[in-house]
C-alpha positions in Angstrom: 13.8 23.4 -14.2 10.2 22.3 -14.9 9.5 18.8 -16.1 11.0 18.6 -19.7 7.6 17.5 -21.0 5.3 19.4 -18.8 4.0 21.8 -21.5 3.4 18.9 -23.9 1.6 17.0 -21.1 -0.9 19.7 -20.3 -1.5 20.6 -23.9 -2.0 17.0 -25.1 0.9 17.2 -27.4 3.1 14.6 -25.7 3.1 11.6 -27.9 2.7 8.0 -26.4 2.6 4.8 -28.4 -1.0 5.1 -29.4 -0.5 8.7 -30.6 2.3 7.8 -33.0 1.3 8.2 -36.8 0.1 5.0 -37.9 2.0 3.3 -40.7 0.1 2.4 -43.9 -1.9 -0.7 -43.7 -1.5 -1.0 -40.0 -2.9 -4.2 -38.4 -4.3 -4.6 -34.9 -3.7 -7.5 -32.6 -6.1 -8.6 -29.8 -5.4 -11.8 -27.7 -7.8 -14.7 -27.0 -7.8 -15.5 -23.4 -8.2 -18.6 -21.3 -11.5 -18.9 -19.4 -10.2 -21.6 -17.1 -7.7 -21.3 -14.3 -5.9 -24.6 -14.7 -6.7 -26.9 -17.5 -5.4 -29.0 -20.4 -6.5 -27.7 -23.9 -8.4 -30.6 -25.4 -9.2 -28.7 -28.6 -8.9 -25.2 -29.9 -11.2 -24.5 -32.9 -10.4 -21.1 -34.5 -12.1 -21.7 -37.8 -14.8 -19.2 -37.3 -12.3 -16.6 -36.0 -10.2 -16.9 -39.1 -13.3 -16.7 -41.4 -14.5 -13.5 -39.7 -14.4 -10.6 -42.3 -11.5 -8.3 -41.7 -9.4 -11.0 -40.0 -6.0 -11.2 -41.7 -4.6 -14.2 -39.7 -4.8 -15.9 -36.3 -1.5 -16.5 -34.3 -0.9 -19.6 -32.2 2.1 -21.1 -30.5 2.7 -23.1 -33.8 3.3 -19.7 -35.6 6.3 -18.7 -33.4 9.5 -19.2 -35.5 11.8 -18.8 -32.4 11.1 -19.9 -28.8 7.7 -19.7 -27.3 9.2 -18.2 -24.1 9.1 -14.7 -22.5 10.3 -15.4 -18.9 12.4 -12.4 -17.7 14.5 -14.6 -15.4 15.1 -17.4 -17.9 12.9 -19.8 -15.8 11.4 -21.1 -19.1 8.0 -21.2 -17.5 6.1 -18.3 -19.4 5.1 -19.1 -22.9 4.0 -16.3 -24.9 0.9 -18.3 -26.1 -0.3 -21.4 -24.3 0.1 -24.6 -26.1 -1.2 -27.6 -24.2 -1.9 -26.1 -20.7 -3.5 -23.0 -19.4 -2.6 -21.9 -15.8 -4.8 -18.9 -15.0 -7.9 -17.2 -16.3 -6.7 -14.5 -18.7 -3.7 -16.5 -20.1 -3.3 -15.7 -23.8 -4.0 -18.8 -26.0 -4.1 -17.2 -29.5 -4.1 -13.7 -31.1 -6.3 -12.3 -33.8 -4.7 -10.0 -36.3 -7.2 -7.8 -38.2 -7.5 -4.6 -40.2 -9.4 -2.9 -37.4 -9.1 -3.3 -33.6 -12.9 -3.4 -33.3 -12.9 -6.3 -35.7 -10.3 -8.2 -33.9 -12.2 -7.9 -30.6 -15.4 -9.3 -32.1 -13.6 -12.1 -33.8 -11.7 -13.3 -30.7 -15.1 -14.2 -29.1 -15.8 -16.8 -31.7 -13.1 -19.3 -30.7 -14.4 -22.7 -29.5 -12.2 -24.1 -26.9 -12.6 -27.3 -25.0 -10.8 -27.6 -21.6 -10.0 -30.5 -19.3 -10.1 -28.8 -16.0 -7.3 -29.5 -13.4 -7.2 -28.7 -9.7 -6.5 -25.0 -9.2 -4.8 -23.1 -6.2 -5.8 -19.4 -5.9 -4.3 -18.0 -2.7 -1.5 -18.4 -0.1 -3.4 -20.6 2.3 -4.5 -23.2 -0.3 -1.2 -23.1 -2.0 0.5 -24.0 1.3 -2.0 -26.6 2.3 -1.8 -28.4 -0.9 1.9 -28.4 -1.3 2.1 -26.0 -4.1 5.7 -25.7 -5.7 7.6 -22.5 -5.2 8.5 -20.4 -8.2 11.9 -19.4 -6.7 14.3 -20.9 -4.3 13.5 -19.9 -0.5 15.9 -17.5 1.0 17.0 -17.3 4.7 18.7 -14.3 6.2 20.0 -15.1 9.7 22.2 -13.2 12.3 22.7 -14.5 15.8 20.4 -17.2 17.2 16.8 -16.2 16.9 15.3 -19.5 18.4 17.3 -19.1 21.5 16.7 -15.3 21.7 12.9 -15.9 21.6 13.1 -18.6 24.2 15.0 -16.4 26.6 13.2 -13.2 26.1 11.2 -11.9 29.1 8.1 -11.0 26.8 7.1 -12.7 23.6 4.3 -12.2 21.2 3.5 -13.9 17.8 0.9 -13.2 15.1 0.1 -13.0 11.4 -0.1 -10.0 9.1 -2.0 -10.2 5.8 -1.1 -7.7 3.1 -3.1 -7.4 -0.1 -1.8 -6.9 -3.6 -2.2 -3.8 -5.7 -3.1 -3.1 -9.4 -0.6 -0.7 -11.2 -3.4 1.3 -12.9 -1.2 3.3 -15.0 -3.1 5.8 -17.3 -1.6 4.3 -20.4 -2.2 0.6 -20.7 0.1 -2.0 -22.2 0.8 -1.1 -25.8 3.3 -1.8 -28.6 3.7 -1.1 -32.3 6.0 -3.2 -34.4 7.2 -2.4 -38.0 9.2 -4.8 -40.1 12.2 -3.6 -42.0 14.6 -5.0 -44.6 16.8 -8.0 -44.2 14.9 -9.3 -41.1 15.0 -6.0 -39.1 12.1 -5.3 -36.7 11.5 -2.0 -35.0 9.3 -2.1 -31.9 7.9 0.9 -30.1 6.9 -0.3 -26.7 5.6 1.2 -23.4 8.3 -0.6 -21.5 10.5 0.1 -18.6 13.1 -2.3 -19.8 13.8 -1.8 -23.5 16.7 -4.1 -23.7 14.8 -7.1 -22.2 11.9 -6.3 -24.6 14.5 -6.2 -27.4 15.9 -9.6 -26.3 12.6 -11.3 -25.9 11.2 -10.2 -29.2 14.4 -11.6 -30.8 14.0 -14.8 -28.9 10.3 -15.1 -30.1 11.3 -14.3 -33.7 14.5 -16.5 -33.7 17.0 -13.8 -34.7 20.0 -12.1 -33.3 19.4 -9.0 -30.9 21.0 -6.6 -33.5 18.1 -7.0 -35.8 15.6 -5.8 -33.2 15.4 -2.2 -32.1 13.2 -1.1 -29.2 12.2 2.5 -28.7 10.3 4.5 -26.0 9.9 8.2 -25.6 7.6 8.2 -22.6 5.1 6.1 -20.7 1.9 7.2 -19.2 3.0 5.5 -16.0 4.7 2.2 -15.2 5.2 1.7 -11.4 6.9 -1.6 -12.3 4.0 -2.9 -14.3 5.9 -2.3 -17.5 9.2 -3.9 -16.4 8.5 -7.4 -17.5 4.8 -7.4 -18.3 5.2 -5.1 -21.4 7.0 -7.9 -23.2 3.9 -9.8 -24.1 2.4 -7.0 -26.2 5.7 -6.2 -27.8 6.3 -9.9 -28.8 2.8 -10.4 -30.2 2.9 -7.2 -32.2 6.2 -8.2 -33.6 5.1 -11.7 -34.3 2.1 -10.2 -36.3 4.4 -8.0 -38.2 6.7 -10.8 -39.0 3.9 -13.1 -40.1 2.2 -10.4 -42.4 5.0 -8.2 -43.4 2.9 -5.3 -42.2 3.2 -2.9 -39.2 1.0 -4.2 -36.3 -0.2 -2.7 -33.0 -1.4 -4.3 -29.9 -3.1 -2.2 -27.3 -5.0 -3.8 -24.3 -8.1 -2.3 -23.0 -8.3 -1.8 -19.2 -10.2 -5.0 -18.5 -7.9 -7.1 -20.5 -4.9 -5.4 -19.1 -6.0 -6.0 -15.5 -7.0 -9.7 -16.2 -3.7 -10.6 -18.1 -1.0 -8.8 -16.2 0.3 -9.4 -12.8 0.1 -7.0 -9.7 1.9 -6.4 -6.5 2.4 -9.5 -4.6 0.1 -10.1 -1.7 1.8 -11.6 1.5 1.0 -13.5 4.5 3.7 -13.0 7.1 4.0 -15.0 10.4 6.1 -13.2 13.0 7.5 -14.1 16.4 9.1 -11.4 18.5 10.9 -11.4 21.9 11.3 -8.1 23.8 11.7 -6.4 27.2 9.2 -4.5 29.3 11.0 -1.4 28.3 10.3 -2.0 24.6 13.7 -3.3 23.5 13.5 -5.8 20.7 15.6 -8.9 21.4 14.8 -11.4 18.8 12.5 -11.7 15.6 11.6 -14.7 13.5 9.5 -14.1 10.4 8.3 -16.2 7.5 7.2 -14.2 4.5 4.9 -16.2 2.1 3.8 -14.5 -1.2 1.2 -15.4 -3.8 3.4 -15.3 -7.0 1.1 -16.5 -9.7 1.6 -19.0 -12.4 5.2 -18.2 -13.5 8.3 -17.1 -11.8 8.4 -13.6 -13.3 10.2 -11.4 -10.9 8.9 -13.1 -7.8 12.2 -14.3 -6.6 13.7 -10.9 -6.4 10.6 -9.4 -5.0 10.4 -11.9 -2.1 14.1 -11.3 -1.6 13.7 -7.7 -1.2 10.8 -8.1 1.2 13.3 -9.9 3.4 15.8 -7.2 3.0 13.3 -4.6 4.3 11.6 -6.6 7.0 13.8 -4.8 9.6 12.9 -1.4 8.2 14.9 1.0 10.5 15.3 -1.3 13.4 18.2 -3.4 14.7 17.2 -6.9 15.8 19.9 -8.6 18.0 18.8 -12.1 17.0 16.9 -12.5 13.8 15.8 -15.0 11.2 13.8 -14.2 7.9 12.6 -16.8 5.5 10.8 -16.3 2.2 8.3 -18.6 0.5 7.3 -17.8 -3.1 4.2 -19.9 -3.8 2.9 -20.8 -7.3 -0.9 -20.2 -7.7 -3.2 -20.2 -10.8 -3.6 -16.5 -10.8 -1.9 -13.7 -12.8 1.9 -13.7 -12.5 2.5 -11.1 -9.9 5.4 -8.8 -10.7 7.4 -5.7 -10.0 5.5 -2.9 -8.3 7.0 0.3 -6.9 9.0 -0.8 -3.9 9.4 -4.3 -5.2 8.5 -6.2 -2.1 10.2 -3.7 0.3 6.9 -2.1 1.4 5.5 -5.5 2.3 8.6 -6.3 4.5 8.3 -2.9 6.1 4.6 -3.4 6.9 5.7 -6.5 8.9 8.3 -4.6 10.7 6.0 -2.0 11.8 3.4 -4.6 13.1 6.1 -5.9 15.3 6.7 -2.3 16.6 2.9 -1.8 17.1 2.6 -5.1 19.0 5.3 -4.2 21.5 4.0 -0.7 21.9 0.5 -1.8 22.9 1.8 -4.8 25.0 3.9 -2.5 27.0 1.7 0.6 27.1 4.3 2.7 25.4 3.9 5.3 22.8 4.7 3.5 19.4 7.1 6.4 18.5 9.2 5.7 21.7 9.4 2.0 20.7 10.6 3.0 17.3 13.2 5.4 18.6 14.5 2.8 21.1 15.1 0.2 18.4 16.6 2.2 15.4 19.9 1.2 13.9 22.8 3.0 15.6 26.6 2.7 15.4 29.0 0.1 16.8 27.1 -2.9 18.0 23.7 -2.0 16.6 24.6 -1.4 12.9 24.5 -4.9 11.1 21.5 -5.8 9.2 20.0 -9.4 9.0 22.0 -9.9 5.7 25.2 -8.8 7.3 25.5 -5.3 5.7 26.8 -2.6 8.0 24.5 0.4 8.2 27.0 3.3 8.0 24.6 6.3 7.7 21.6 5.6 10.0 19.5 8.8 10.5 16.2 7.4 11.3 16.3 8.8 14.9 17.2 12.2 13.5 14.4 12.2 10.9 11.8 10.9 13.3 12.8 13.4 16.0 12.9 16.3 13.6 9.5 15.4 12.1 7.9 14.9 15.5 8.9 18.4 16.5 7.9 20.0 13.3 4.4 18.5 13.3 3.9 18.8 17.1 3.3 15.0 17.3 3.4 14.8 21.1 0.9 17.5 21.8 -1.4 16.3 19.1 -1.3 12.7 20.4 -2.4 14.1 23.8 -5.3 16.0 22.1 -6.4 12.8 20.3 -6.3 10.7 23.4 -8.6 13.3 25.0 -10.9 13.5 22.0 -11.2 9.7 21.9 -12.1 9.5 25.7 -15.3 11.3 25.2 -16.3 10.5 21.6 -18.8 7.7 21.1 -19.0 7.2 17.3 -15.7 8.9 16.0 -12.1 8.0 16.8 -8.9 9.7 15.8 -5.6 7.9 15.4 -2.0 9.2 14.8 1.1 7.4 13.7 4.6 8.5 13.0 6.4 5.8 10.9 9.9 5.9 9.4 11.3 4.3 6.3 14.9 3.0 5.6 15.0 1.8 1.9 18.0 0.1 0.3 19.0 1.6 -3.1 20.4 -0.7 -5.9 19.4 -3.7 -7.8 19.8 -6.7 -5.7 20.7 -8.4 -8.9 24.1 -6.9 -9.0 24.7 -7.1 -12.8 21.8 -4.6 -13.4 23.7 -1.9 -11.5 25.2 -0.5 -14.7 24.2 2.1 -17.2 25.3 3.6 -20.5 24.7 7.0 -22.2 25.5 8.8 -25.4 26.0 12.5 -25.6 26.4 14.5 -28.9 27.5 18.1 -29.0 26.6 19.7 -32.4 28.5 22.5 -34.1 25.8 25.1 -33.3 26.5 24.3 -29.6 23.3 22.3 -29.1 23.5 19.0 -27.3 21.5 15.8 -27.6 21.5 13.3 -24.8 20.6 9.7 -24.9 20.6 7.2 -22.0 19.4 3.8 -21.1 16.7 4.9 -18.6 13.0 5.4 -19.4 10.6 8.3 -18.7 7.3 7.3 -17.0 6.4 10.7 -15.7 8.8 10.7 -12.8 11.2 13.4 -14.3 14.2 11.2 -15.1 14.8 12.9 -18.5 14.4 16.3 -16.8 17.2 15.4 -14.4 19.4 14.2 -17.2 19.0 17.5 -19.1 19.9 19.4 -15.9 23.1 17.4 -15.6 24.2 18.5 -19.1 23.0 22.1 -18.5 25.0 22.3 -15.3 28.2 20.8 -16.8 28.3 22.9 -19.9 26.7 26.0 -18.6 23.7 25.8 -21.0 20.1 26.6 -20.9 17.2 24.1 -21.3 16.7 25.1 -24.8 20.2 24.1 -25.8 19.8 20.4 -24.5 17.6 17.9 -26.2 16.7 14.5 -24.6 15.9 11.7 -27.1 13.7 8.7 -27.0 15.4 5.7 -25.2 16.4 3.3 -27.9 18.5 0.1 -28.0 20.1 1.3 -31.2 21.9 4.1 -29.4 22.5 2.7 -25.9 22.6 -1.1 -25.7 22.2 -3.6 -22.9 20.4 -1.2 -20.6 19.0 -2.2 -17.2 15.4 -1.7 -16.3 14.3 1.8 -15.1 13.4 0.3 -11.6 14.7 -0.1 -8.1 14.8 3.7 -7.8 18.0 3.6 -9.6 17.2 5.5 -12.8 18.8 8.9 -11.8 21.7 7.3 -9.9 22.7 5.0 -12.7 22.0 7.0 -15.8 22.9 10.4 -14.3 26.5 9.1 -13.6 26.7 7.6 -17.1 25.6 10.9 -18.6 28.0 12.7 -16.5 30.9 10.5 -17.6 30.0 11.1 -21.3 29.8 14.8 -20.7 33.1 15.1 -18.9 34.8 13.2 -21.7 33.7 15.9 -24.0 34.5 18.7 -21.7 38.0 17.4 -21.2 38.6 17.5 -24.9 37.2 20.9 -25.3 39.3 22.0 -22.3 42.4 20.6 -23.7 41.8 22.4 -27.0 41.1 25.7 -25.3 44.1 25.5 -22.9 46.4 24.7 -25.8 45.1 27.4 -28.1 44.9 30.2 -25.5 48.1 29.1 -23.8 46.3 28.7 -20.5 46.3 26.0 -17.8 43.5 23.6 -18.1 42.1 24.6 -14.7 41.6 28.1 -16.1 39.0 26.8 -18.5 35.6 27.2 -16.8 32.2 26.5 -18.2 29.6 29.2 -17.1 26.1 30.1 -18.0 27.6 33.1 -19.9 30.1 31.1 -21.9 33.4 29.4 -21.5 35.9 31.5 -19.6 39.4 30.8 -20.8 41.9 32.8 -18.5 40.5 36.4 -18.8 38.6 35.9 -22.0 35.0 34.7 -22.3 34.1 32.7 -25.4 30.6 31.7 -26.4 30.0 27.9 -26.0 29.0 27.5 -29.6 31.9 29.5 -30.9 34.3 27.3 -29.0 32.6 24.2 -30.2 32.9 25.3 -33.7 36.6 25.7 -33.3 36.9 22.3 -31.6 35.1 20.7 -34.6 37.5 22.3 -37.1 40.4 21.1 -35.1 39.0 17.6 -35.8 38.3 16.7 -32.1 35.3 14.5 -31.4 32.3 16.1 -29.8 30.5 12.8 -29.1 31.1 10.5 -26.2 29.7 7.2 -24.8 29.5 7.2 -21.0 29.3 4.3 -18.6 28.8 3.8 -14.9 28.7 0.8 -12.6 27.7 1.0 -8.9 30.7 0.5 -6.6 31.0 -1.3 -3.3 28.0 -3.8 -3.9 27.9 -7.5 -3.7 25.4 -10.2 -2.8 25.5 -13.9 -2.2 22.1 -15.4 -2.2 23.5 -18.8 -1.1 24.7 -17.5 2.2 22.2 -14.6 2.6 25.0 -12.2 3.1 26.6 -9.2 1.5 26.2 -5.5 0.6 23.3 -5.4 -1.8 22.8 -1.8 -1.5 25.0 1.2 -2.1 23.2 3.2 0.4 19.8 3.8 2.3 17.3 6.5 1.8 15.5 7.6 4.8 12.2 9.5 5.7 9.3 9.6 8.1 5.6 10.3 7.8 3.1 11.4 10.5 -0.6 10.6 9.6 -3.6 11.6 11.5 -7.1 10.1 10.7 -10.6 10.1 11.8 -12.6 6.8 11.8 -16.3 6.3 11.9 -17.0 3.3 14.3 -20.5 2.8 12.8 -19.5 2.6 9.1 -15.8 2.1 8.9 -15.5 5.2 6.8 -12.5 7.4 7.5 -10.6 10.5 6.4 -7.0 11.3 6.3 -7.0 14.6 8.2 -3.4 15.5 8.0 0.0 14.2 6.8 3.4 15.5 7.5 6.4 13.9 5.6 10.1 14.6 6.1 12.1 12.8 3.4 15.7 12.4 2.7 16.6 13.0 -1.0 20.3 13.9 -0.3 21.3 16.9 -2.4 18.1 16.9 -4.4 18.6 17.2 -8.1 15.3 19.0 -8.5 13.3 19.6 -5.3 10.0 20.3 -7.2 10.1 17.0 -8.9 11.2 15.1 -5.8 8.4 16.5 -3.8 5.9 15.7 -6.5 7.3 12.1 -6.5 6.9 11.9 -2.7 3.3 13.2 -2.8 2.3 10.7 -5.5 4.1 7.9 -3.9 2.4 8.6 -0.5 -1.1 8.6 -2.1 -0.2 5.4 -4.0 0.9 3.8 -0.8 -2.1 4.9 1.2 -4.3 3.6 -1.6 -2.7 0.1 -1.6 -3.2 -0.1 2.2 -6.7 1.3 2.5 -8.9 1.3 -0.6 -7.4 -1.0 -3.2 -8.7 -4.5 -2.9 -8.2 -7.4 -5.4 -10.8 -10.0 -5.4 -10.9 -13.4 -7.2 -14.0 -15.7 -7.2 -14.0 -19.4 -6.7 -13.2 -20.1 -10.4 -10.1 -17.9 -10.2 -11.7 -15.0 -12.1 -10.5 -11.5 -11.2 -13.6 -9.6 -10.3 -12.0 -6.3 -9.7 -11.0 -5.7 -13.3 -12.0 -2.2 -14.0 -12.5 1.3 -12.3 -16.1 0.3 -11.5 -14.8 -2.4 -9.2 -11.4 -1.5 -8.1 -10.9 1.7 -6.1 -7.8 3.8 -6.5 -7.6 6.9 -4.4 -9.5 9.9 -5.7 -8.9 13.5 -5.0 -11.2 13.5 -2.1 -9.0 10.8 -0.5 -6.0 13.0 -0.3 -5.0 14.4 3.1 -6.9 17.5 4.0 -3.6 19.0 5.3 -0.5 17.7 3.4 3.0 19.0 4.3 5.9 17.5 2.4 9.5 18.6 3.4 13.0 17.4 2.2 15.5 16.9 4.8 18.0 19.8 4.7 21.8 19.7 4.8 21.9 16.0 4.3 24.1 15.1 1.3 24.6 11.5 0.3 27.7 10.0 2.0 28.4 8.0 -1.1 29.5 9.5 -4.4 26.2 9.5 -6.2 25.3 12.1 -8.9 25.8 15.5 -7.1 25.4 13.6 -3.7 21.7 13.1 -4.4 19.4 10.2 -3.3 16.8 8.1 -5.1 13.2 9.3 -4.6 11.2 6.8 -6.8 10.2 4.0 -4.4 11.1 4.9 -0.8 8.2 7.5 -0.3 5.6 4.9 -1.0 6.3 3.5 2.3 5.0 6.7 3.9 1.5 5.4 3.2 2.1 2.9 6.0 1.6 5.6 8.4 -2.1 5.8 7.5 -2.6 2.1 8.2 -1.1 2.4 11.6 -3.0 5.7 12.4 -6.3 3.8 11.6 -5.0 1.0 13.9 -4.2 3.5 16.6 -7.8 4.8 16.3 -9.1 1.4 16.8 -6.7 0.6 19.7 -8.3 3.5 21.6 -11.3 1.1 22.0 -9.0 -1.2 24.2 -7.3 1.7 26.1 -4.2 1.3 23.8 -3.4 -2.0 25.5 -4.1 -4.5 22.7 -2.9 -4.5 19.2 -5.9 -4.4 16.8 -3.8 -6.5 14.3 -5.4 -4.6 11.4 -4.6 -6.2 8.0 -4.3 -4.5 4.7 -6.1 -3.3 2.7 -8.0 -1.5 5.6 -11.2 -1.0 3.6 -14.3 0.1 5.6 -15.5 -3.5 5.7 -12.2 -4.7 7.3 -12.1 -1.8 9.6 -15.6 -2.6 10.8 -14.7 -6.2 11.4 -11.5 -5.2 13.4 -13.6 -2.7 15.4 -16.1 -5.3 16.3 -13.2 -7.6 17.4 -11.6 -4.8 19.5 -15.0 -4.1 21.1 -15.5 -7.8 21.9 -12.2 -7.8 23.7 -13.2 -4.7 25.6 -10.3 -3.4 27.7 -9.0 -6.9 28.5 -5.4 -5.8 28.9 -2.3 -7.3 27.5 -1.8 -10.2 25.1 1.2 -12.5 25.3 
């Protein structure tokens, strides 16, 4: 089945929030932002703003009838509008409500604000040096004795890896439309990945119960985690404007304001210490993972936790200790981003592999294969979860054969031996990615399915569609169970009025959770229809079979719509609410132990690059990916997700660089200064394959596996291919320690450092 909105997308008929018909007398909201990174507000003079023609009102914290609080983790550290203190450049202080958006944008500039500046911290190093508080409790995961293991290891290396952040750069920016109703009702259309959280925070700000607020979203023009918690500000301000004026209000951020206000992927500085043997066997690993979190807690705690969960990637560490440090800074509040900290942890794990490979003179692939999780004594993670389904060695071996890794590596080495200005590199990197929310209570979902008397079906569920094909997969489940065509099944907008208390569409769990909830609802209805048919036709229930040609009852075939009509007249319900909660999972943050994941998704990518030693410019010549999607619900959609995720991951690690100046102002706040991958940056040869005959061992929806976040990690192969190219300058005996993003400037610096080393042999 094609994407359920594909035709609407390509014809421009798909409606996003800003495409909805505007209610009569719609008002527009634009925020007024702080120009200082850390300061007391001495005075805020908004008289000229209020007097500007077309301005209806100006909202401040004093206008909030409920709580001035939008923290998604109940940390009470994220006011909707600043009151006495601003903590980053771009923090909303007030909001202008006007008859036209252009008027509001002009009026917002007339504010006269006096600041009393305070010391500000902008990066990880300054935050650590000046004793910055943490926004979340540090977490330690430990198994064995890492200190002793390191001390007794025959070989030992330590180092630091720096990993930059990333802007979400969704095509549709943050936007919300709020319309007041009767008796205190408020309806909010929001581009959000978490409708229930948006509903709850709007209710909190307005000071009313949740049942008076309804949030709805049909589709988003991209999210990537940027609309899990960061969408709430727009929704709350639009609702506050609607509440204050009694008129519908819309808030749509332009690209510059969006990038300045909202958080990004967390950048990390990771210190590692590894003990190993001359044969490349890892004996002990100690890591501290420090993250720049920004001015509020947001989702930084769970993000830094997940970074620890994935700092082993596919490898078993006999003695291990991981520690997190979530540092507060006077920058945007960093937030969820596809992978949710996992990719940062995996980058650290792969740096450890690379260090060992170059120190021992081994092929990095051989080091990877020597250290993958196995069975028996090599199957326990640092958080004491048993890895029951490790297939990393199988995936890497299959991919190496399919893409001729060994012979290509020989050819590349031969090329590099004679090339003066161009160097090639190749890397084959695995991914093992845990699937489930580490916040256990989020691992639940609901659905509501209606079968109408003409045989058509309406499906409602708690997941949100941001282009990833979730709605398409839900339609397919209903089609498969009832034997219907795509035209017979209609997916509706996600709304808290139909499915309450939804979890965010995040953690790659959208299809897993909502698919099982939809299946539960459908099978309840099927059971009722089956019972009716078996009774009326005097057949055994197992003889009632739903097929694409109709419902076979014994030897008779009955059209689905005709049978449904009879079921209705028999006064049997054709509607059902479904529910699902993920089994087997548990997590105790206090002890750093548990089973936080239902299962793991696996994959591997092989990337080949060419690097210009004189300019740092580079090309991705070829990428081969073999990915584990279990029994894929829709191979075309899953392959598309893998392709897009790879490009996004490669962009994060090579071209996308966030820069703040000495005053804490984000300088890369538009397409003119922030470089996402373009069409010309894609691999010249790009082969994506799904692992065959690999159903999920766990009872997921039709034995499929999540595909949203894991393939972003495939972009790590590009970083290591570039590192491999630079390592050729030192005869592959010294780790280049290439940090991310590997922009041409950073590549040039690393090249010069490697050339300065010459072929000076081993380190450590």
